[in-house]
C-alpha positions, 0 to 999 in steps of 0.5 A, spaced: 294 479 202 290 485 203 283 485 205 278 490 205 274 489 211 267 493 213 268 495 220 262 500 220 256 501 217 251 507 218 244 509 215 240 516 214 233 516 212 229 523 212 224 524 217 218 525 212 215 519 211 209 518 206 205 512 206 201 509 201 195 512 203 198 519 202 200 517 195 193 515 194 190 522 196 195 524 190 194 519 184 189 514 182 192 508 187 191 504 193 195 501 199 192 494 197 195 495 189 201 498 191 203 492 197 200 487 192 205 489 186 211 491 190 211 490 198 212 497 199 208 500 205 211 507 206 217 511 203 222 517 206 222 523 202 227 529 203 225 535 206 226 542 202 233 544 202 235 537 204 240 535 199 243 528 197 250 530 200 246 532 207 243 525 207 250 522 205 254 526 210 249 523 216 250 516 214 258 517 213 258 520 220 254 514 223 258 509 219 264 512 222 262 512 229 260 505 228 267 503 226 270 507 232 275 512 227 275 519 225 274 522 218 281 524 219 283 517 219 279 516 212 283 517 205 278 515 200 271 517 199 267 514 194 259 516 193 254 512 189 249 517 186 244 518 181 242 524 184 248 529 186 247 536 189 250 539 182 252 537 175 259 538 178 263 538 182 262 531 185 257 529 191 263 526 194 267 532 195 261 536 198 261 530 203 268 531 204 268 538 206 262 537 210 266 532 214 271 537 215 277 533 211 282 537 207 286 530 205 285 524 201 281 523 194 273 523 193 269 522 187 262 519 185 260 513 181 254 513 177 251 506 176 244 507 179 241 502 183 247 498 182 252 504 184 254 502 191 256 495 188 260 499 183 263 503 189 264 498 193 268 494 188 272 500 186 274 502 193 276 494 194 281 495 188 284 501 191 285 498 198 287 491 196 292 495 191 295 498 197 293 505 195 289 507 200 287 504 207 281 507 210 275 508 205 268 511 206 263 508 201 256 511 201 250 510 197 245 516 197 239 518 193 234 524 193 230 520 188 224 523 189 226 529 185 227 525 179 219 522 179 213 524 175 208 524 181 203 523 176 205 517 174 203 512 179 207 506 176 213 509 178 212 514 183 210 509 188 216 505 188 222 510 190 224 513 196 230 517 199 235 515 203 243 514 204 247 508 207 255 508 208 260 503 210 267 504 212 272 499 209 279 498 212 285 494 210 287 488 213 292 482 212 288 476 210 290 469 208 287 469 201 282 464 203 274 464 203 274 464 211 278 471 211 273 477 214 272 482 208 270 483 201 272 476 198 269 477 191 265 481 186 263 481 179 260 487 175 256 487 169 253 492 164 249 492 158 247 498 154 242 495 150 237 496 155 237 503 156 230 505 154 227 500 159 229 504 165 232 511 164 231 519 166 228 523 160 233 529 160 240 531 162 245 537 162 248 534 155 242 533 152 236 537 154 239 541 159 234 539 164 234 534 170 228 530 166 223 524 170 224 517 171 221 512 166 221 505 167 218 499 163 216 495 169 215 488 167 221 488 162 225 490 168 223 485 173 224 479 168 231 481 167 232 483 174 231 476 176 235 472 171 241 477 172 241 477 179 241 469 180 246 469 175 251 474 178 250 471 185 252 464 182 258 467 178 261 471 185 260 465 189 263 460 184 270 465 184 271 463 191 268 455 190 262 457 195 255 455 193 248 459 195 248 454 201 254 457 204 250 464 204 248 466 211 244 473 208 243 475 202 243 483 202 239 485 196 237 492 192 230 493 195 226 494 188 220 490 189 218 484 194 216 480 188 223 480 185 226 478 192 222 472 192 223 470 185 231 471 186 230 467 193 227 461 189 231 461 183 237 460 188 233 455 192 234 459 198 228 461 204 226 468 204 227 468 211 235 469 209 234 475 205 234 482 208 228 485 206 227 493 208 223 495 201 216 495 205 219 501 209 224 504 205 221 503 198 227 503 192 232 508 195 237 506 188 244 506 190 242 507 198 238 501 198 244 495 199 248 499 205 241 501 208 239 494 208 246 492 211 246 497 216 239 495 218 241 487 219 248 489 223 244 494 228 238 489 229 243 483 230 241 479 225 248 479 222 254 475 226 261 475 226 263 470 220 257 470 216 258 470 209 254 475 206 252 476 199 250 483 196 247 484 189 243 489 185 241 491 178 239 498 176 238 502 169 243 501 164 242 496 165 248 495 170 248 489 175 253 486 180 254 482 187 259 482 192 261 476 197 263 479 204 265 475 210 263 479 216 
């Protein structure tokens, strides 16, 4: 059978770092308040004139270098983002142009913080069907442009960044020992729109709008949904949380990561944590965390990884990947 294997990772973070102390000078908050409730210590913010496609392209270039292939070898680009440069065309087509590609297929996925898992699942399906051979899957956001910088409950939580992976079609046996994407499960439930949303859009207000969130309710749903989808994904390949080498989660809040680890009876030391340095970068957070753990050597060949995320919609999902 055909497996889609991750053969390269890349990430990009804007050079402008905003600390908790910097935010405390703008809104009524403090470093202690933010760290205690979220685990976040800093975030990266895109410069004026630096767009989501710029971040995505930089991450893609790094991933291609890691994979050892050229953009000319890629025949599919899927970008997960809630903050495209324009309403249309797709951010992925802008990335395609910036990479110098005039072939292949490029499109966006909109599932907010779960976007990278959705994009990875779609790319996996297209590769394993035989339709495509090499894919760039990118999560990229400039969430800072959706924030109400006077709302301390939300503006302290988010940052900008991009992460990317290169997928390649390879032959597998069909066993859980294969390298590549082994299983994935996605969910959504539109009843919870009003718990995490942006209060605008081109088809309603004609404006971008600002992010609004009811944090306590989101936290409660996140812990329950993420633990459940992890179990569901592992069950599809007859594995258990004990088989996981690393969980690579969406980086929304350190308390969510702790609670999820506890629910799965896993030590926090087996969770890749970058929320302290990156904050919540929405669709970029999972690939950024993955790239961090690959480059620092934590992730080894043969490790079972469990990628998971939940975002507005609600949307949520997980993927089991053999490195």
